[in-house]
N, C-alpha and C positions, 0 to 999 in steps of 0.2 A: 464299531471302529474298523477302519480299513485293515486288511490283512497285511499291509505293508508296514515297515518299520518307520520310526519317527523321521529320520532324515529323508527318506523317499516321500513321505507324506508332506513334509514341509516344502520340498522342491516342486512337487506337483500340485499343491493345493490351489484350487480356484482357477487353474489354467483352462483356456478354451480348448476345444478339440483341435488337433493339429491340422493345418491346411497349407498346402504348398504355397510358398511365397509370403507367408504371414509369420510375424515374430512369435516367439514362445509366449511372451506377455505383451499384449498390445500396449502402445503408448497411451498416455493420458488423453482423455477427451475433454477439451475445454469448450464448454457451451453453457450459456444461460438459456436462451430459447433454442428450440429445434424446429425444423420444418414440420408443419402439420398438414394432414390430409384436409383439403378444403371442405370435404363433405363429412367425413367421420370424426375430424378433430383428433384429440389425443388418444381416442380409443383405437386408432388404427396402428399405433406403434408403441414400443415400450417407453419411448422418451418424448416428453412434451415440454418440460421445463426443468431447469437445472437444480432447483431446490429439492424436489422429490425424486428426480430422475437423473442418473448418470451411469453409463456402462462401466466406467473405471471403478466406481464405488461398488457396483454390484459384483464385479469380479473379486474385489477384496472381501466383500461380505461372504461370498461363496467360500473363499479360502479359509477365513477365520471360522466360519460355520463348520467346515469339514473338520478342523482341528478340535473345536469345542464339542462337536456332536449335536449341534442345534442350528436353527436359523439365526442369522446374525444381522444386526443393524449397527453400522458404524456412526460415530459422532465426532464432533470437532475436537473433543478432548475427553480425557477420562472423567473429569468433573462434569462435563456436559452429559456424559452417559449416565453417571450415577444419579445426578439430580433429576435428569429426565425420567429415569426409571421410578424414582421416589414420587415425583409429581404426577406421573402417569398412573400410578397404582393407588396412591393414598388419597383419601378424602377427609374433610373435616369430621372429627369424631373417631377416626381410625387410630390404632396404636401401632407403633413401629418399634422394634428392638434393634439398636445399633451397637456396634462394638465400642466400648469405652476406651480401648487402646488401639483403635484403628486410625485410619487417615484423618488427621485433625480437621481439614476443611469440610469433611462430611458432617462431623459433629457441629461445627460452626454453622453450616447451612441449616441443620436441623433446628438449632436454637434460634437462628435469625429468621428463618422462613417457615419451616414446617410447624413449629409451635405457634407462630403468628397466624397461621390459617386454620388452627384448631386441631392439629395432629398431636396426639400424645406421644412423647418420645421417652423410651426407656433405654438405659445404657447397661451393658453387661460385658465383663471381660471376655476376651476371646477364649481363654482356657476355662471359663466358668467361674463361679456358678451362674447359670442362666435362670431367669425368672420363669414362672409358669407361662405358657403361651396361650392360655385361654383368653379369648377376646382380642388377640393380636392379629392384625392384618398381614404384616410382613416382618420377617426376621432377616436381618442382613448380617452375614458372617464375612469376616475378612481373614483369610487364612492362607499362608502365614500372615500374621498381622504386621502392619507397617507402622512404627519401626521396631516394635518389641519382639517380633518373630514367634509369638505364641501360635499354636495350631489348634483349630477347632475340629471336632469329630463331625464331619459334614453328614455322614450317613445317620448317625445316632440323633443329631439335632434335627435333621430333616424329618425323620420318623416322628419325633416328639411334636414338632411343629404341625405336621400334617394331621396328626391325631387331634390337635386342637383347632384345626381348620385354618391354619396360617400358611402363607406362602413363604418360601425360603429363597433368598438371593445370596450368592456368594461372590465376593470380590476376589477375582482370580489374578489380580495384577502381579503379585510377587511370584506366584507359582508358574504362571502361564499354562496354556492347555497341554503342554508337554509334561509339566510337573504334576498336574492333576486335572481330572475332568469332572467338575462338580455335578453336571447333569447326570452322569453315570452313577453318582453317589446319592442321588435323590433330590438334589436341588431343583427348583422350578426355573430359575433364571441365573445366568452368569453376567456379571458386569466387570469391566476391567479398563484400565488405562493401557492403551497400546503404545503410549509414549515411551514406556519403560522397556523391559527386556523383550517384549514381543517383537518390536521393530528394531530396537537395540542400537541405533546409530546416532542417537542424540540430535536428530535433525528435524523432528516433526512432533506435533501434538495429535493424539488420536485416542478415542475411546470406543467401546462397543458394548452391546448387550446381546446375549445369545440365549435362546430358549427353544423348547420343543412344544410350547403352548401357543396355539394359533391366537388365542385371546390376548396373551401377553405380548406376542409379536405385533399384533395389530394396534394395541394400545400404545406401545413404544413408538411404532412407526408413525402413528397419527400425531403423537406429541412432537417427534422430531420434525415432521413436515410442517407442523403449525408454528414451531418456534424457530425453524431454520438452522438448527444446531448441526449442520452437516460439514464434513471435511471437504476441502477443495480437491479437485481431480488430481493435482500433482502430488499432494500429500497421500492420497489414496494409492496412487501408483508407487510412490516411494515405499510405503508400508508393505505393499504386496511384494515388491522386489526384495525387501529386507527379510520377509518371512522365509525365503529359501534357505537362509543360513541359520535359522533359529536353533536347530538341533546342534550344529557345530558350536555356536556361540555359548549355548547353555552348558554344553559338556565342558568347555574350557573354564567357564565362570565357576561351575561347581567344583571342579578340581582345584582351582585357585582358592576358593573359599575354604575348602578342606585344609589346604596347606596353611593358609593364614590362621584358621581356627586352631590348628595344632600348635603353631607358633605362639599365638596369644594365650592359649591355655597354660603354657609353661612359663609365663612371665608373671612376676609378683607385683609389677607396677600397672597391671591391667586387671580390672574387676568387671563383674557382670557380663562376661562373655556369653552371647547367645548365637547359636547356629544349630538348627534342628537336625543337622547331619551328625553331630557329635553324640555318641552313645550316652553321655552323661547329661545332655540337655533336657530340660523338663518337657519339651515338646517332642522328643525323639520317638517315644513309643507310638504315639498317634501318627506322626509323620511317616514312620517306617512302614506302616500298614497302608496309609491313605495316599501317599505321594509316590509318584513314579521316579522323581528326581528332586533333589533339594536345590533351591535357588542359590545364586552366588552372592547373597546379601547376608552380612552378619552385623552384630552390634556389640558394643562394649563401652566401658566407662574409663575415662582417663582422669577423673577426679575433679577437674575444674576447666572453665572456659579457656584460661590462659594456656594450659598444657595442650588442649586441643589445637589452639592456634599455632603453638610452637611445633607440634607434630606435623601439621599440614604445611607449615613453612619449610620444614626440614625435608619432607618427602619429595622425591623427584618423580615418582610414578603414581602418586595419589593426588588427583586434582581436587581442589576445594570446590565442590559443586553440589547442588541438590539434585534430586531425581536419582534413579538407579537403573541398572540393567544394561548400561551402555558398553561400548567396546573398551572404553578407558576406565580404569579404576578410579573411583571418586569416593569422597567421604564428606559428611557435613555434621555439624553439631545441631541436633534436632531442636533443642530448646529455643534457638533463635527464630524458628518458624512457628512457634506457638504450641508445639507438642508438650505434653505434661511429662517431661523427662528431666533427669538431673542435669545440672549445667555442664558436666563433662561427658554426657552420653553422646556416642558417635555411632552413626549408621555408615557402614562401609560397603560399597558395591564393587565387587570384583569385575574387572574387565577381562580382556583376552590376552594380556601380556603373558610371558613365560613365568611359570610359578617360581622358579629359582630366583629370577630377577625381582619379582614382586615381594617375596619373603625377605630377601636381603634389604630391599629398600624400606619396607615397613619396620624391620628390626632396627635399622640404622636411625630412622626418623624417631622411633620411640626412645632410643638411647639418647638422641640429641635433645629430646623434649623434656627430659627429667628435670 
């Protein structure tokens, strides 16, 4: 990791060497074909065709790779990245272990597609117990898990998996590379949605895979090039621009989450509160060792769907919306998206509003929703 602090690393990540008369971050390059050398063809220059080649995309990959500590390939969405990784690595007859409490569309993809092509799928809770990894090709961890916020011990599980000959992938969406660096903890590959807190402005879809393995990098790159699951140049540029404020955004979101967690913990009309930053949270002990900062996402239960709707109606600073990690505080009832959660389960994502205003608004909305 660079000797610089997080804020400096975010501001500088992936920028080209300064040159007089040039911008700090070059604007997006929009191109499908590029001029080719009539004699040498695409071998003469880095860019030949827009699907595999784009300089704006490469700058973003350099930036995310610096933050994650590996080589990065960006995708059109988080789901494109994780399904691309699974399909690039797994073959008929392989076994994969997935989180039973992680992002629901990944489990749906496994049931609909992976099992259909002969991949054996095992499910395990993020906090364990995990099965024996003998004969397993890939172990996917999502930590903190979305939406339940349990935390897996990446170092311990990576050591176990490697002893059995399995690869380890970590979904780093919720934590971001400023919250934890799974490659430093022993994981073979990181996958994440950049749609969420990494870019944080709720205006683009993005995913990425990062690894220190040339073999995995090449497999993922080949899959992406063959399927065309690439982000456009403008989305790549927007994402890179947004990275500069990641440290600032996460700091405010974490502070807001702490303030809201303390509010919710003291209310008798809220149950099931989870935020790994609270000393009493079941995930706190592992998170305190493994994570460099706790994300601005928390979850709790309001009892039933009607009360969740009343709470969201009454709130003025909490938008009813899915996704998380954006500038604006938002919340949604996860059962409506297919998650195996109680009807009153809420995932709330803290934005960057002032904590005093956010706490007052949430308290008033909870009171109004009784």
